[in-house]
Every structure is written in C-alpha cells, then in structure tokens.
C-alpha positions as CSV (number, residue, x, y, z in Angstrom):
1,M,-0.1,14.9,-57.4
2,Y,-2.9,12.6,-56.1
3,F,-0.5,9.9,-54.8
4,E,2.9,10.0,-53.2
5,I,5.8,7.8,-54.2
6,I,7.5,6.1,-51.2
7,G,11.1,5.1,-51.9
8,E,12.7,4.5,-55.2
9,I,11.1,3.7,-58.6
10,E,12.4,0.2,-59.7
11,E,12.2,-1.8,-63.0
12,I,12.5,1.4,-65.0
13,E,11.8,0.9,-68.8
14,S,11.7,3.3,-71.7
15,I,8.3,3.4,-73.4
16,A,9.1,6.0,-76.1
17,I,11.7,8.6,-77.0
18,G,11.4,11.9,-78.8
19,G,9.1,11.9,-81.8
20,R,7.8,8.4,-80.8
21,I,6.0,10.0,-77.8
22,R,2.4,10.4,-78.8
23,D,2.0,13.9,-77.2
24,I,5.5,15.2,-77.6
25,M,4.4,18.6,-79.0
26,R,2.3,19.3,-75.8
27,I,5.2,18.2,-73.6
28,R,7.6,20.5,-75.4
29,Q,5.1,23.4,-75.2
30,Q,4.6,22.9,-71.4
31,Y,8.2,22.1,-70.3
32,G,10.5,23.2,-73.2
33,P,12.7,21.4,-75.7
34,G,14.9,18.5,-74.6
35,R,15.6,14.9,-75.3
36,W,12.3,13.7,-73.9
37,R,11.6,10.1,-72.9
38,K,8.4,8.4,-71.6
39,L,9.3,5.9,-68.9
40,K,7.6,3.4,-66.7
41,G,8.6,1.7,-63.5
42,V,7.3,0.1,-60.3
43,A,7.1,1.9,-57.0
44,M,5.4,1.8,-53.6
45,V,2.8,4.6,-53.5
46,R,0.6,6.1,-50.8
47,L,-2.9,6.8,-52.2
48,Q,-5.2,9.6,-51.0
49,S,-7.0,7.1,-48.7
50,G,-3.7,6.4,-46.9
51,R,-3.4,2.9,-48.4
52,I,0.1,1.9,-49.5
53,C,0.4,-0.4,-52.5
54,K,2.8,-1.3,-55.3
55,A,1.9,0.5,-58.6
56,E,3.1,0.9,-62.1
57,V,3.9,4.6,-62.7
58,H,4.5,6.5,-66.0
59,W,6.3,9.8,-66.4
60,Y,8.2,12.0,-68.9
61,E,11.8,12.9,-68.3
62,A,14.4,15.1,-70.1
63,H,18.0,15.8,-69.1
64,G,18.3,19.1,-67.2
65,I,14.5,19.3,-66.7
66,G,13.7,16.2,-64.6
67,R,10.6,14.1,-64.1
68,K,7.3,15.6,-65.3
69,K,3.7,14.4,-65.3
70,L,4.1,11.4,-62.9
71,R,1.0,9.2,-63.1
72,S,-0.2,5.9,-61.8
73,K,-1.1,3.4,-64.5
74,E,-2.4,0.6,-62.3
75,Y,-2.2,-1.0,-58.9
76,W,-0.7,-4.3,-58.4
77,V,-4.0,-6.1,-57.8
78,E,-6.3,-7.8,-60.2
79,I,-8.2,-5.1,-62.1
80,M,-10.4,-4.6,-65.1
81,K,-11.7,-8.2,-65.1
82,K,-15.4,-7.3,-65.6
83,E,-16.4,-6.3,-69.0
84,R,-19.2,-3.8,-69.2
85,K,-21.3,-3.5,-72.3
86,E,-22.2,0.2,-71.9
87,L,-19.5,2.8,-72.1
88,E,-19.1,5.1,-69.1
89,F,-18.3,8.8,-69.4
90,A,-17.4,11.5,-66.9
91,L,-17.2,15.3,-67.0
92,C,-14.0,16.8,-65.8
93,I,-14.6,19.4,-63.1
94,E,-11.0,19.7,-61.7
95,N,-7.5,19.2,-63.1
96,K,-5.1,20.2,-60.3
97,D,-1.7,18.8,-61.1
98,C,-3.1,16.9,-64.1
99,E,-2.0,18.6,-67.4
100,D,-3.6,15.8,-69.4
101,L,-7.1,16.7,-68.2
102,E,-9.2,19.7,-69.4
103,K,-12.0,21.1,-67.3
104,R,-15.5,20.9,-68.8
105,K,-14.5,18.1,-71.1
106,I,-16.1,14.6,-71.2
107,Y,-13.8,11.6,-70.9
108,Q,-14.3,7.9,-71.3
109,V,-14.1,5.9,-68.1
110,L,-12.8,2.3,-68.1
111,P,-14.1,-0.2,-65.6
112,D,-11.7,-0.7,-62.6
113,D,-13.5,-1.7,-59.4
114,E,-10.4,-1.7,-57.3
115,A,-9.5,1.9,-58.3
116,V,-13.1,3.0,-57.5
117,K,-12.7,1.4,-54.0
118,E,-9.7,3.7,-53.4
119,G,-11.4,6.8,-54.7
120,Y,-10.1,6.8,-58.3
121,L,-11.4,6.5,-61.8
122,R,-9.5,5.0,-64.8
123,V,-9.9,7.6,-67.5
124,I,-8.6,7.9,-71.1
125,D,-7.0,11.3,-70.9
126,E,-5.6,13.8,-73.5
127,S,-2.6,11.6,-74.0
128,G,-4.9,8.9,-75.4
129,E,-3.9,6.4,-72.7
130,D,-5.8,5.4,-69.5
131,Y,-4.6,6.6,-66.2
132,L,-6.0,6.8,-62.6
133,Y,-7.4,10.1,-61.4
134,P,-9.2,11.1,-58.3
135,Q,-13.0,10.5,-58.5
136,S,-13.6,14.0,-57.1
137,Y,-12.2,15.4,-60.4
138,F,-15.2,14.1,-62.3
139,I,-19.0,13.8,-62.4
140,L,-20.3,10.7,-64.1
141,V,-22.7,11.5,-66.9
142,Q,-25.3,9.5,-68.9
143,L,-25.1,9.9,-72.6
144,S,-27.4,8.7,-75.4
145,Q,-26.2,5.7,-77.5
146,E,-25.7,8.1,-80.4
147,A,-23.4,10.4,-78.3
148,Q,-21.5,7.5,-76.9
149,E,-20.8,6.1,-80.4
150,A,-19.8,9.6,-81.7
151,L,-17.3,9.9,-78.8
152,R,-16.0,6.4,-79.3
153,I,-15.4,7.0,-83.0
154,A,-13.8,10.4,-82.3
155,S,-11.2,9.0,-80.0
C-alpha cells in the first residue's frame, strides 16, 4: 500500500453492495465469493512523503475475508479546482499492491495539484473511478488529439 492508515476509519458509509459494485466480478475472482460491500470512510493517513493528513478512503469488504483494495480517494484539502482543456494520460509501469492497475496500459490522469505535490497522480483506474496512485508508477505520455478522443470515448 502506498499510504498508511493511522488510527481508526471513521464516518464509514456503504457505497454499493453485491451486484451493485461496478467491478464485482473481478473482486470475486481475486478474493473469492462473499457478501461484498464497497465502503468509504475518513481516516488519518501517512503519505509516502511522511506527511500526515485526513483523507477519504475506499475499500471492499466481505465477512470472513476482511478489507481489500484500500485506496485513497482524496485528501482533505482543496483539490481539482483548475480545469485543464487538454486531457492528460500516463503509461503504467508499476502496479505493486494495486490490483486496479495494469502494467503497460495507458490511463487518464485528472488534474490534482495537491496530490502531485505529495508525489501522487489522480488516475481513472480499471474500476472506472479516480484514485490516487504514486507518480513513480507512471510515465506521462503525449497523445495525438485523435488518440485522446478515442480513449475518452472508449472509457
């Protein structure tokens, strides 16, 4: 994991249960059958840089299996205020502890200046949602407008 949770997760809410989870088939293939729930909550986290901040975290959980795929959704700071006209893309070169990333695949990057300052990129991963991942897992790539449009439509 590329961040460490310090203390308890609070304000836990259910996002989806069972068949309502977008990538439930992949979760069941990786971790087995169970009554899976996608949850979110707020926790203090220690980033790779050593900085400690409050963050919204998401994870999957099933009775008897426990928490899986714990990810940081966003930091408790103002983010994503700037709109960029050109889409950004990155090539995944590492996916350690990140089952929702595939090596050698191109992902769309969303603007998040605060995450970049901490060494992270906000990426739309295989789950179809945006999460924070270490910058070192990617190489930013320049794509033609035609390629950008094709990737945007495909997602």
